[in-house]
N, C-alpha and C positions, 0 to 999 in steps of 0.2 A: 254152305252152311253143315256142318256133323250130326245126318239125321242119325235116329232108332225107332224102326217102325217095327209092332210090337202088331200083329198082327196074324193072328190060327190057320187063316184061311192061305195055306202056300199060294199056288195060285196068284191070287193079288195079293201078299208080300211080291212077290215076285216081280212082279205086273210095277206094282211103285216103285221096289227098289231101282226097274230098269231105266223107268223113265225117270225119277230122280238124278241117276247117277249123268247120266243124259245132259242135264239143269248144272252136270259143276258140283253136289251137292256129292258130299262122302256117306256109305250108305250103312248100314246092319241093320239085322233081321232076325227079331229071335218071335217064337209062338206060341210064351205062355207068360204070368204075370212074375213068375219066382228069375224068373230068365230075362226079364228087359233087368228089374233091378240090378239085380247080380251083374249085365253088361251097362250101364245104369252109371252102378259106381265106378267102374269101370273104366270109360271112357267120357264119361262128363261131357254128352250130347246138348249141342246150343237147340234141339228143338228132337220130341218124340210124340210120332203118328202111335193115337192110342187107339185100337181096338177094345169095345168093352165086354162083349164074351168069350171072356179066358178064358185055359184054364189051371187046375191049380191056383192060381189066382187072380181071383175079378178083376177088370179095368177101374171097374171103382173105388177099390182097393190099395190097387195097383196109384191111382191120380191121388189119393190120400199120400199114400207111400213118400212121393213126387214129391211133392205139393212138404212134408214135412222133412227130406233129408236133400230134396235138390229143385231150390225152390227158383235156381239161375236157371235151370229147361224148360221153355214153354214148351207148350202139353197142345196136342191141336186131335180130337176128343175124333174118334170116326165110329160113327153108327147106323146099327136098322134100333134100334128103334125108337118108335115113332111117338111118345107118350110125350108131352111139353115139359110134365113134372122132372122126363129122366135126364133131359136135357140140360133146364135150368140148374139139376144139380151138381151135375158137372162142371158149368162153369161156375156154381157157388161152392167148390172144391177148386177151384183154380184154375181150371181149365182156361189156354185163352180163346181157342174157335171149337167148335162144335157142324160137322161136316154129316150131313147124315146120306146112309147109303141105299140105292145106286147113289154114284157123284157122278160125277166128269172132272178128268184129270184133269183140266184146264182150267175149270172154277176149284180145283185144289191148287195148284201151283199158284193159283191169282187169291189164295189165305195165307198161302207161305212165301208168297214173295213178300205180302202187307206184318206177318209177322214178324218176318226180318227185318221191315220199315223201324215196326215200331222194338223190338230191340233195340239194335242205336240208337235209338232215341234216346233210351236209358240206359247202355254200357256209361261205366265209370270215361272221365273225359283224363284224366289223370290214373293211370295203370302205373303198381310199383313192385316190383322185386328186389328185394336184399337191398344196396344202392342205388340200383336203378331208378330213375324215377321218369314216362312217356310223362307227356303231356301233347296229345293228339290234334286240341286248339288251337293250337301255337307252333304245333311239328317243332317240339323241342326238346331232346332229352341231356339227363345229370346224370352224371354218377358222383355220387361222398357230394353231391354239392358244385362238379367242374361240370359244365359244359360238356358235350358229344356231342360231333360236326358229323352227322348222317346224310349219304346221294342217299336222293328217294326212294332206290329201289332198300336199298341197305334198312331206313325208317321203318319200311311197310314190312319187310323181314324181322325187325324185332316184332315191329306193332304184333303182327302172326303169334311168335313166342310169347311175349308178356300177353296176350289174350288167355293166355291156357294159364298164364302162372305155375308152371313148374307142375303143372297137377295130369299131366295127357302129354304124349309124347307125337310130336306137331311130323306126318311123314312131310316126306320127297313132293309127295302126291299129290297133296293137302297147299303146301307149301308152290308150287307150282302155277298153282288154279287162285288160289289168294295174292299175291304175289306179281307175278306173271299178268298171270288172268288166260292159264288156258285151261283150256273144259277140256276134262279128262273122261270121259265116257267112260263105259265096258268098251266101245270098239278100240275107242281110240286114246285109252294106255301102252298097249303095245309099240303104239306105232307115234307117240308122241311122247311118253316119258323115254328115249331114250336115254343112252350114258351120254352124249350133249350135252339132255336140258339137264337130266340130274349132275351134272357139272358145273354149271349155272347157279342150281344151289348148293354147293360143297365151296364152287369160289367165295363169295358169296357169303356165309357163313364164314369164313376164315378172314374176311375181311371188319367181319363185326368183332371177332376173338379179337385181332391186331386191335382195334379200337378200343375197347373194351375193356382188357385188361383183366389184370385179379378184381373178385369183387369176393361184398360183406359176404355171401353166402358161402364160398374155397374162404375163405381169411379165418372162416371162424372154427373152419378146419384145420390143425395140424401138419396132417403132412403135406409135406414140397410140390406134392404130383399134382397137387390143384391151381389149376391153372386158370378156367377162364370159366366163365357164369354161362356159356355152351354147353351142354354137353348132347356126344353122340352117342349117342343108340341102334347099338349096331344092328342090321337089317333091317328096325323101324327108323328112325328120324331124329329127329333134333328133341331137346327140353333142356328147357333153364332150368341150374340149377350147377355140382360142380363137379368139375371134368376129372377124368380119369387121366394120368400121364403116358397111356397107350392109347386111351381116346387122343394124345393132345398129339402127340408118336403119326398115326395114321391120320389125321386129317392136315398133316400142317404143311402147309403150302402148299401150290398146285404146278403140275408139270406143266411146258412149253406147248403141248399140244391140246390141252384142256386149257388154255387163255388163246388158243387157239380158233378151237372148235367158238368161245364165246365172243370174240373178235365176230367171226364171219357170221354174226346173227347183227351186226348191226352196233356194233361197239358197246355191246350194254353196259359191258364192268366200267367204261371212261368215260360216260354218259351218264348214264342211270341216277 
């Protein structure tokens, strides 16, 4: 999941960040309430781990704001406040869970796994973006009413992008974790997010672009330079939306060296 930790104890925040990254989550940390809301608006995290005793804006205020503006984000509250009334107040304000300090990281991990399972039960079965529709239960994708045949890997890749609904860039590291199940902890990022790994993402993005072609989002733009529903955000990753011609030229095609590297991994491109 994409996780935002809001904790003014920098040592604890760092500890949580490292542990969750090793579990494969994308993790950001802020130390005050106002920064939490600013970053939540930018990242649209799936989960927020929220301490109550924060500078600049109390955690209770942050929780209320999250419920008003970012209800799709699950919130797990961390608190050292022992009063039952305080915990009940958090739950009534919309917190999905409350964990008391001090806590075991193993318990926190189990609570996060439970929240993740709960989220998956309530996520939309059918995702929409422009003229694209994805029925995740039937594993079917249509564009403007036309069936689009995708391999299992292509389907998973498009699902990762559509779940963000064009609101947030999806990094290559996130795609490697979500689609190819590569655990990308701190020590693993440099070793495993190699040029070969990122080329896998680029090649499959191009496969999707060829199959999807022009989308309603781009067709509304009068410019003839809009060609694909998948946009490359240089240095960051990919985003659903109109693709500029410069991006198209930069990402079109794959070199024989790239394809050779992919086939060397077991022919994923041909059998996925």
